[in-house]
N, C-alpha and C positions, 0 to 999 in steps of 0.2 A: 778564332771564332768563325772566320769566313769559310773554312774548310769543313766545318762540322755540319751535320744534317740530322734531323730527327725523323724517325719512322713512325708514322701514324698508321698502324697496320690494318685496321678494319674500319667498320662503319662509323661515320662521324655523327650522322643524324640519329637521334633517339626515336624509337618506334612509337613511343607514347609520350604525351606531355605529363611530367611528374611535378607534383608540388614540391618545392624546395622545403627541406626540414624547417619547421617553425612557421612557414607561411600559412598553414592551416589554422594557426592560433592567432592570426592577425586580428580577429574580431574580438578578442578577449581583453579585459582590462581597459586601459585608456590608450592602447596602442593606436597610432594613426594609420588609417587605411585609405587607399585611393579607390576611386570609383569612376566608371565611364557612364555618363548620362547621355542618353540618346533622345534628341528632340525631333527626330524623324526627318531631317533634311535641312531645316532652317532654324537658326538660333533666334529666340526672342530677344528683344532689347534689354530685358531685365534678367538675363540668365545669371549674372553674378549675384544679383539681389536674391534670386530664387535659391541659389546655393547657400547663401548666407542665412536665409530664413530657415533652411532645413538643418542648419548647424554645421555647415562645411565651409571650406575655403576653395575658391576657384584657382586651379593650377594652370590650365591651358584651355584654349578654345580652338576647335577645328570647324570654323563656321561654314565652309563649303559642303561639309557632310553632316552638319547639325549635331556635333558631338562636343561634350565638355568633359575635361578631366578635372575631378575635384578630390579633395581629401577631407577627412573628418575623424575625430576621436569619438564621436557620438555613435553609439550602437544603433540608434534609431534613425540615423541620417538617411539610409537607403529607403526606409519606409516613408519618411517625410517627403523626400524628393519624389518618390514614385507616386505619392498622393497628389502631386500637381498635375493638372490636366494637360499641360504643355509637354510633360516628360513622358515619352513612350515607354522607356525602360531604363533600369539602372542595373549595372552588373559590377561586382567587385573586381578590381584589377589585381590579379594574382601574379606572384612571381613564379615562373615555371622554368623548367629546364628544356631548352630547345635542341641541345646538342648532347650526344652521348659521351661517356668517358673514353679517352684514348685507350685502345687495347694494350699497346706497348710503345714505349719511346726508347730509342736507341741511337747513339751517335755514330756516324760514319767516320772511319779513320781519315785524318786530314790528308794524308798522302794519296789515298784512294780518290777522294773528291777532287784533289788538285789535278791528278792525271786525267780524270774524266773531263774536267773543265778544259784542260789544254787540248784534248783531242777534238772537242767540239764545243766552242766557248758558249754558244747560246742553247745548247741542248745538254745541260748537265744530266748525267746518268741516262742518256739515250734520247729523252724527249719524244718517245714514240707517240704519245697522245697528241702533241701539238702537230707533228707531221701527219698523223692520221686524218686530221680534219682540214688539212691543207695549209698549215702554217709553215711554209717554206719560201725561200727566196724566189724559186721558180713557180711557186703555186699562188696562193692568195696574195702574198706580198708583192708579187710582180704587178698586180692590179691595184691593190689598196692595202696600205699598212695602218690606216686610220689616222685621225688627228683629234685635237681637243675640242672640235666642234661637236663631237659625239661624247656625251658624258655617260659613263657606265657606273652606276651606283652599286656598291657592295654593302648590303644590309647584313651585318655579321658582328663579329667580336671586335671590330675595329681593324685598322690597317697600320702597319709600321711604315710611316711615310718616308723615313730616312733610308729605307732599304735601297741599295743600288739598283735593283730591278724596278722598283716602284717609283722612286723620287722623280725621274724625268716626266712621268705621266700623272703625278698626283696633283689634283686640282684643289680640293678642300675637303674638310671633314666636319662632321657634327656628331657629338655624343648625345644620345638620348638616355644614357645611363647616368643617373644622378651621382655626383661625386667622382666620376671617372672621366679622364680626358679621352681624346680620340684614338690614343695608342692601342695596340693590340697586345694584351697580356695573356692571350690564349694561344694564338698562332693560326687559328682557323681562317680568320678573315684575310690575313696577309697571304696565305696559301691560295685562296680563291682569287685574290687580286693579281697574283703573279700569273695565274693561268689566263686571265683576261688580258692583261696589258703589261706583262713584264717587258721592259724596253730592250730593244736591240742595242748591244754594246754597253748596257748599263751594268750588268752583273753577270751571273752565270746561267740565268733562266730567262727565256723569252716567252711571251704569251701569244695567244692566237691573234690578237690585235695589238702589236707592239707600239702603236702610236696613239691608241685610244686614250681619252681622258678618264681618270679614275676619281670618283666621288666616294668618300668614306662615311657611311651612316652606321655608327656604332649603336646597335640595339641589344647586344648581349654583353654581359660582364665577363670577367676572366674565367669563370666556371661554366660559361655557356648558358647562364640564367638570364631571363629577361621578362619584363612584365608585358602583358598584352598591349598596354598603351604605348610602350616604346616602339614596337613594330608598327602599330597603327599610325602613330605620329610620323614615322619615317616614310611610310608609303604615301601619306598625305603630303609630306614635305617635298617628296620627289617631284610632284607636279609643280610646286612653286619654284623649285630650283632649276627647272628646265632639263631634267634628267631625260636621256634618250632611252636607256635600257637599265632596268634594275635587276640585279641578281640576288635571289633569296635562297641561299643554301642552308635552309633551316626548315623546321616544320613540326607539326604535331596535330593530333585530332581534337575536335570538339564533339561532344555527345549531343546529337540533335534530339534525343529523348528528354533532355533536361532544358529548363528555361534559360539557364545561363548559356548553354551551348547554342541555343537558337539565337539568343541576343548577340553573342560574339560573332556568329556566322554572318548575321545581317550587317553588323558594323564593318567587318573586314571586307565583305562583298561591296559595300558602298564605298569604302576607301579605295578598293581596287578599281571600281568603275570610275571614280573620280580621277585617279591617276591615268588610266588608259584614255579617257576622254581628253586629257591634257597632253597626250602624246607620249606617255611612258609605257614602254613594252616591259611587262613583268615576266621574268623567267624564274622558275622554281625547281628545286631538286625534288625528285620523285619518291623520296623516303627510302630507308634502308632495311625495312622490316620484311621484305620479300612477300608482301601480301598482294592479292588480287583485289584492286579497289572495287571490282564488281561482285565480289563474293557476298552472298546474302548475309553472311555473318558480320560484314563490315557496314551494312546498310544504315546502322544507327549513327555512324561516325562520318565526319567530313574533315579532311586534312587541310589545315591552313599552312601555307598558302596554295599548295599545288592544285587543290580541287576547286579553287575559286574560278568563276567564269572569267574568261579573258586572259588567264595566266597560261603561259607555255610550260607544260610539265615535261620533265626530262628524266629518262631512265639511264642506267649506267651500263656500259659495255666493257668487255675485257680487251686485252691486247690481241686476242684471237677473234674479235668481233662477235663474241657471244654475250648474251645477257648475263651480267654479273650475278652471282648467286644471291647477293643481298638485296638486289634491286627490286623494288615494288613495281607493279605493272597494272594495266587495266585500260580497256577501251574507254575513250571519252575523257581520260585523264592524262595519259602519256601522249605527247605530240611529237617529240623528237628524242633521239638518244645522243649521248656524248660519252667519251671515254671516262670511265670511273676507276678502272684498274682492279686488280686482285692480286693474290699471291701465287698465281700460276696454275697450270692445269693439274699439277700434282698435289695441290692443297686439298685436305689438311694433312695428308701423309708427309708431304714435303712442301717447302715454300721457296719462292724465287722472287726476290724484291725487285727485280728488273721489270716485273709486270705491274708494279705500282705506279702511281702518278708522282712526278717530281715537281716541286714548285718552291717558291719563296716561303720563308718562315720568319717569325718575329723573334729577335734576340731578347725581347722583353718577356717572352713566354718562359715557363719554367725550364724548358730544355736549353734555352739560351742560344739557339742556332739561327743561322741565316737561311738554311735550306732544309727541306724535308721531303719525306715520301708519305703517301697516303692513298686511301681507297675509299670510294663512296659516291653516292649520287650528288653529294655536296660538290664534288670536283668534276662531275659530268656537266652540271648546269652551266658553269662559267664558259665552257667551250661554245655553247649555244649563244650565251649572252654576248660574247665577243664577236661571233660571226654576225649577229644582228647589228652590232655597232659598226662593223665594217660596211655592211650594206647601207646603213644610214648615212655614212660619210660618202660612199661612192655615188649615191643618187640622192641629192639634196631634195627634201620634201617628200620622200617616200613614206607612205602611211603605214601604221602598225600592221594592218591586215595584209598589206603588200609585202612587208618584210617577212612576216610569218609565212605567207604563201610561197615566197621565193625560197625560203629555207626548207620548207616542206617538199617543194617540187624538185629541189636539187639534191635532197638527202640520198644517201646510199641505202637502198632497200635491203635490209638484212633478214627480215623474217618472212612470213607468208607474203605473197605478192600483194603489193598495195599496203594500205594502212592496217596496222595490227596493234594490239594492246601491249606488246612487249617493247617494240622500238618506235611506236608511233608511225610516222612517215619514213623513218630511217635514221641512220647516223648522220649527223650534221656534217656538211662539207663546205667550208668557206670558199674554196676555189671554185667549185661548181656553181655556188650561189652567185658569186661575183661575175662569173662568165655568163651566167644566165641573164643578169642585168645588162651586161655589155651587148649581148645579142638582141 
C-alpha cells in the first residue's frame, strides 16, 4: 500500500458549478430542502420562532454575520420567510460540484516508488515544487519550519489524519458534511494538506511548512459535492477556531444577473470579511478553466472564493516557471503564483509525469494509495498558504496585510515587470519572504 501512488493528471477544480443530478428536483413533493436566511448582519432574538412560523426548522445560526440555516418540506417556506420584514433575503441551499472528475488514475509500481523514496526520503518523485518555493534545509527551513501556533485550515474533501506525513501536524477536524466523518474519501484534501505541512521524517513527502499545524474542515463529500452552507459555515468557523491561514482549493461561479447569485455573493463576502477581521488569511485557487477574469464575457460571473475581496488568489506555474495551460488569470484577482504542475513541454503529443506535483493521498479514496501525482491551481494555492503560515510563526503578531505584503514583495517576478494578471506579484518564495522579515 505504501509504495503505490495515484496519478491525478489534470485539472481538479471544475470550471463551473454544476447542480448534482437530482438536486434540481429538491423543491418537488415533500422533500426537505435547506435555506440560507440573511438577516443583514444581526440576528433577531426570535429568529427560531420566525423560522417555525414560516414552516421550517432551525438548523444552525451564524450570529456574527446574521445568517440562519433552516430546513423545510413546505414549498411556501421561502415566500413566508421572505415576507418577514427582518429577513433581507432567502436563498435555497443547493448541492453543487466544486471539484471536477479526475482525468485518469494510475498506480505507480511499488519498486519504483521505493527507489525514489530511498534516494531522497522527503522528496518522493523529485519534489521540485517544494524546492522551487524554498522548502529546503538550507532555504526556508534554516529560518523557520513552522510550529502548531500557526493553524492552517484545509477546506476540502477532508484529510486522512493517520497518514504518516500528516499525523505529526494534525490538530483537529470538523465535518460540515452530514453523515460523513472528517476522513478523506476522495483524496484531494489530503493531497493539499501534504503540500502545506507534510512532516519531516514522517513519511515520504514533506510540505512547504513541515512543522505547521493542520486543521481539517471537511466541506465536500467523496464526490467533491458540497452545499453552499457547508463552505459558508467553515469560513465562519475558522474565525472562532483561531485559524491563521485557510486554504480553499475549490471554487465556482455565481451569476450576478440572477437574484440568487447576488444573494450568495453578499453572504460569502460577509463571511470572508468576518474571517479576515478575526485574523484569518484566506488563500484560494485561481480556477482551472483558463479564463481571463477581466474578459467582458465573464462580467456577469463572480467566482467564489477567489474573487472575494480580501482573498489571496493564486495561479499555477509549471516546472519551467511558465503559466500552466489550464490556469485562469486576471488583474485584480490573481495576487501570487504557486507551482501547479503539468505533463511537460511536450504535452499533449507526449507526457512526462515528473512535471506533475507529488503529495500525500488518502488510502480511503477509491485508488487506495498513500501517495499521488496531480496538477492544478488546487495544488498551487497550498504553497502560498504554507508560506504565509511560516511568516506568521516567524514574526508573532504579524497582521494579515503585512503577511500578504511580504509574500508579494519577496515573490519571484515571472511575467512583465511588476504586477501582472498572470502571476500577480510573482511566484511565492518562502525563503525570500522569511529573509525579508529577518532583515
